[in-house]
Backbone as JSON Lines, residues from 0, in Angstrom:
{"i":0,"aa":"M","n":[-3.59,17.37,-7.38],"ca":[-2.91,16.8,-6.23],"c":[-3.05,15.28,-6.29]}
{"i":1,"aa":"C","n":[-1.98,14.61,-5.96],"ca":[-1.97,13.15,-5.95],"c":[-1.84,12.66,-4.52]}
{"i":2,"aa":"L","n":[-2.4,11.51,-4.27],"ca":[-2.35,10.94,-2.94],"c":[-1.81,9.52,-3.04]}
{"i":3,"aa":"A","n":[-0.81,9.22,-2.24],"ca":[-0.3,7.85,-2.13],"c":[-0.64,7.37,-0.73]}
{"i":4,"aa":"I","n":[-1.11,6.14,-0.63],"ca":[-1.54,5.62,0.66],"c":[-0.82,4.32,1.01]}
{"i":5,"aa":"P","n":[-0.7,4.02,2.3],"ca":[-0.04,2.77,2.68],"c":[-0.98,1.58,2.58]}
{"i":6,"aa":"G","n":[-0.39,0.45,2.25],"ca":[-1.12,-0.81,2.23],"c":[-0.18,-1.91,2.68]}
{"i":7,"aa":"K","n":[-0.76,-3.0,3.16],"ca":[0.02,-4.12,3.68],"c":[0.14,-5.22,2.63]}
{"i":8,"aa":"V","n":[1.35,-5.65,2.35],"ca":[1.61,-6.7,1.36],"c":[1.16,-8.04,1.95]}
{"i":9,"aa":"T","n":[0.26,-8.72,1.22],"ca":[-0.25,-10.01,1.71],"c":[0.27,-11.2,0.91]}
{"i":10,"aa":"S","n":[0.75,-10.96,-0.31],"ca":[1.35,-12.04,-1.11],"c":[2.24,-11.43,-2.19]}
{"i":11,"aa":"L","n":[3.16,-12.25,-2.68],"ca":[4.08,-11.84,-3.73],"c":[4.01,-12.82,-4.89]}
{"i":12,"aa":"Y","n":[4.17,-12.32,-6.11],"ca":[4.22,-13.18,-7.29],"c":[4.87,-12.42,-8.44]}
{"i":13,"aa":"R","n":[5.16,-13.12,-9.51],"ca":[5.73,-12.49,-10.7],"c":[4.71,-12.58,-11.83]}
{"i":14,"aa":"E","n":[4.65,-11.51,-12.61],"ca":[3.75,-11.48,-13.76],"c":[4.46,-10.73,-14.89]}
{"i":15,"aa":"N","n":[4.61,-11.4,-16.03],"ca":[5.31,-10.81,-17.18],"c":[6.68,-10.27,-16.79]}
{"i":16,"aa":"G","n":[7.37,-10.99,-15.9],"ca":[8.71,-10.61,-15.49],"c":[8.77,-9.53,-14.42]}
{"i":17,"aa":"L","n":[7.63,-9.05,-13.94],"ca":[7.6,-8.0,-12.93],"c":[7.24,-8.56,-11.56]}
{"i":18,"aa":"C","n":[7.84,-7.99,-10.53],"ca":[7.48,-8.32,-9.16],"c":[6.12,-7.68,-8.86]}
{"i":19,"aa":"M","n":[5.17,-8.49,-8.47],"ca":[3.81,-8.04,-8.18],"c":[3.42,-8.54,-6.81]}
{"i":20,"aa":"G","n":[2.33,-8.02,-6.29],"ca":[1.84,-8.5,-5.02],"c":[0.4,-8.1,-4.79]}
{"i":21,"aa":"K","n":[-0.2,-8.78,-3.85],"ca":[-1.53,-8.39,-3.4],"c":[-1.32,-7.52,-2.16]}
{"i":22,"aa":"V","n":[-1.95,-6.35,-2.16],"ca":[-1.78,-5.39,-1.08],"c":[-3.15,-5.05,-0.52]}
{"i":23,"aa":"E","n":[-3.25,-5.05,0.81],"ca":[-4.53,-4.79,1.48],"c":[-4.63,-3.33,1.91]}
{"i":24,"aa":"F","n":[-5.76,-2.73,1.56],"ca":[-6.1,-1.37,1.96],"c":[-7.44,-1.42,2.68]}
{"i":25,"aa":"D","n":[-7.43,-1.35,3.99],"ca":[-8.67,-1.31,4.79],"c":[-9.64,-2.41,4.39]}
{"i":26,"aa":"G","n":[-9.13,-3.62,4.25],"ca":[-9.98,-4.77,3.93],"c":[-10.14,-5.06,2.46]}
{"i":27,"aa":"T","n":[-9.7,-4.16,1.6],"ca":[-9.76,-4.36,0.16],"c":[-8.39,-4.79,-0.33]}
{"i":28,"aa":"I","n":[-8.33,-5.88,-1.1],"ca":[-7.05,-6.38,-1.61],"c":[-6.94,-6.07,-3.09]}
{"i":29,"aa":"V","n":[-5.79,-5.47,-3.46],"ca":[-5.57,-5.0,-4.83],"c":[-4.24,-5.55,-5.32]}
{"i":30,"aa":"D","n":[-4.18,-5.89,-6.62],"ca":[-2.92,-6.28,-7.24],"c":[-2.1,-5.02,-7.52]}
{"i":31,"aa":"I","n":[-0.84,-5.02,-7.05],"ca":[0.01,-3.84,-7.13],"c":[1.36,-4.25,-7.73]}
{"i":32,"aa":"C","n":[1.92,-3.39,-8.57],"ca":[3.26,-3.6,-9.09],"c":[4.27,-3.24,-8.02]}
{"i":33,"aa":"L","n":[5.18,-4.17,-7.72],"ca":[6.19,-3.97,-6.69],"c":[7.59,-3.83,-7.28]}
{"i":34,"aa":"A","n":[7.69,-3.53,-8.57],"ca":[8.98,-3.46,-9.25],"c":[9.91,-2.42,-8.63]}
{"i":35,"aa":"Y","n":[9.37,-1.34,-8.07],"ca":[10.21,-0.29,-7.47],"c":[10.65,-0.63,-6.05]}
{"i":36,"aa":"V","n":[10.09,-1.7,-5.48],"ca":[10.46,-2.14,-4.12],"c":[10.74,-3.65,-4.14]}
{"i":37,"aa":"P","n":[11.75,-4.07,-4.9],"ca":[11.97,-5.52,-5.09],"c":[12.33,-6.28,-3.82]}
{"i":38,"aa":"D","n":[12.76,-5.58,-2.77],"ca":[13.15,-6.25,-1.52],"c":[12.0,-6.36,-0.52]}
{"i":39,"aa":"V","n":[10.79,-6.01,-0.91],"ca":[9.65,-6.03,0.0],"c":[9.32,-7.48,0.4]}
{"i":40,"aa":"S","n":[8.8,-7.63,1.59],"ca":[8.4,-8.94,2.11],"c":[6.93,-8.92,2.5]}
{"i":41,"aa":"I","n":[6.33,-10.09,2.53],"ca":[4.96,-10.22,3.0],"c":[4.88,-9.68,4.42]}
{"i":42,"aa":"G","n":[3.85,-8.88,4.69],"ca":[3.65,-8.29,6.0],"c":[4.16,-6.87,6.12]}
{"i":43,"aa":"Q","n":[5.0,-6.45,5.18],"ca":[5.48,-5.07,5.21],"c":[4.45,-4.13,4.59]}
{"i":44,"aa":"Y","n":[4.58,-2.85,4.91],"ca":[3.71,-1.82,4.35],"c":[4.44,-1.08,3.24]}
{"i":45,"aa":"V","n":[3.7,-0.75,2.2],"ca":[4.24,0.03,1.09],"c":[3.35,1.23,0.83]}
{"i":46,"aa":"I","n":[3.95,2.3,0.33],"ca":[3.19,3.47,-0.1],"c":[2.86,3.26,-1.56]}
{"i":47,"aa":"V","n":[1.57,3.35,-1.91],"ca":[1.1,3.02,-3.25],"c":[0.43,4.23,-3.9]}
{"i":48,"aa":"H","n":[0.78,4.44,-5.17],"ca":[0.12,5.46,-5.98],"c":[-0.09,4.88,-7.37]}
{"i":49,"aa":"A","n":[-1.31,4.97,-7.86],"ca":[-1.66,4.56,-9.22],"c":[-1.21,3.14,-9.56]}
{"i":50,"aa":"G","n":[-1.34,2.24,-8.58],"ca":[-1.05,0.83,-8.83],"c":[0.4,0.43,-8.67]}
{"i":51,"aa":"F","n":[1.26,1.37,-8.26],"ca":[2.67,1.1,-8.07],"c":[3.08,1.39,-6.63]}
{"i":52,"aa":"A","n":[3.8,0.45,-6.02],"ca":[4.39,0.69,-4.71],"c":[5.63,1.54,-4.92]}
{"i":53,"aa":"L","n":[5.7,2.66,-4.22],"ca":[6.8,3.6,-4.41],"c":[7.93,3.4,-3.4]}
{"i":54,"aa":"N","n":[7.59,3.0,-2.18],"ca":[8.61,2.72,-1.17],"c":[8.0,1.9,-0.03]}
{"i":55,"aa":"I","n":[8.89,1.35,0.78],"ca":[8.5,0.56,1.94],"c":[8.5,1.48,3.15]}
{"i":56,"aa":"V","n":[7.46,1.34,4.0],"ca":[7.41,2.11,5.24],"c":[7.17,1.14,6.39]}
{"i":57,"aa":"D","n":[7.59,1.55,7.58],"ca":[7.34,0.68,8.73],"c":[5.89,0.84,9.2]}
{"i":58,"aa":"E","n":[5.48,-0.08,10.06],"ca":[4.09,-0.1,10.52],"c":[3.71,1.19,11.26]}
{"i":59,"aa":"A","n":[4.65,1.77,12.0],"ca":[4.37,3.01,12.73],"c":[4.09,4.16,11.77]}
{"i":60,"aa":"E","n":[4.87,4.25,10.7],"ca":[4.63,5.31,9.7],"c":[3.29,5.1,9.01]}
{"i":61,"aa":"A","n":[2.96,3.85,8.7],"ca":[1.66,3.56,8.09],"c":[0.53,3.98,9.03]}
{"i":62,"aa":"A","n":[0.68,3.69,10.33],"ca":[-0.35,4.06,11.31],"c":[-0.51,5.57,11.4]}
{"i":63,"aa":"R","n":[0.61,6.31,11.35],"ca":[0.52,7.78,11.37],"c":[-0.24,8.3,10.16]}
{"i":64,"aa":"T","n":[0.0,7.7,9.0],"ca":[-0.71,8.1,7.79],"c":[-2.19,7.79,7.91]}
{"i":65,"aa":"F","n":[-2.54,6.61,8.45],"ca":[-3.95,6.27,8.64],"c":[-4.62,7.28,9.58]}
{"i":66,"aa":"D","n":[-3.91,7.66,10.65],"ca":[-4.46,8.65,11.59],"c":[-4.74,9.98,10.89]}
{"i":67,"aa":"L","n":[-3.8,10.42,10.06],"ca":[-4.0,11.69,9.32],"c":[-5.18,11.59,8.36]}
{"i":68,"aa":"L","n":[-5.3,10.47,7.68],"ca":[-6.43,10.28,6.76],"c":[-7.75,10.28,7.52]}
{"i":69,"aa":"N","n":[-7.76,9.69,8.71],"ca":[-8.97,9.69,9.53],"c":[-9.33,11.09,10.02]}
{"i":70,"aa":"Q","n":[-8.33,11.93,10.22],"ca":[-8.6,13.32,10.6],"c":[-9.25,14.08,9.45]}
{"i":71,"aa":"I","n":[-8.85,13.76,8.24],"ca":[-9.44,14.4,7.06],"c":[-10.88,13.93,6.86]}
{"i":72,"aa":"N","n":[-11.12,12.65,7.12],"ca":[-12.43,12.03,6.9],"c":[-12.82,11.25,8.16]}
{"i":73,"aa":"P","n":[-13.21,11.93,9.22],"ca":[-13.45,11.25,10.5],"c":[-14.6,10.25,10.5]}
{"i":74,"aa":"T","n":[-15.55,10.36,9.58],"ca":[-16.66,9.42,9.55],"c":[-16.29,8.11,8.9]}
{"i":75,"aa":"G","n":[-15.17,8.09,8.16],"ca":[-14.76,6.87,7.47],"c":[-15.56,6.56,6.23]}
{"i":76,"aa":"E","n":[-16.47,7.47,5.86],"ca":[-17.27,7.25,4.66],"c":[-16.41,7.39,3.42]}
{"i":77,"aa":"R","n":[-16.67,6.53,2.46],"ca":[-15.93,6.59,1.2],"c":[-16.74,7.4,0.2]}
{"i":78,"aa":"P","n":[-16.04,8.23,-0.58],"ca":[-16.77,9.05,-1.58],"c":[-17.42,8.22,-2.65]}
């Protein structure tokens, strides 16, 4: 089973001809390939799997996903 999670785009840049960005996940910032969502803007949320943003989601959808993840792991502890 694979899991894709939402993250907030905090910056955009190009690397080796690809659209890239820094995306925040619960305080952790990760470099993510944004080639599949070239119209993304800073401040938007993207669904990310294996280092690639797969689509753009609105803040409400991201919040619903966070709520579901918290139901799975209510203590917030990371494995």
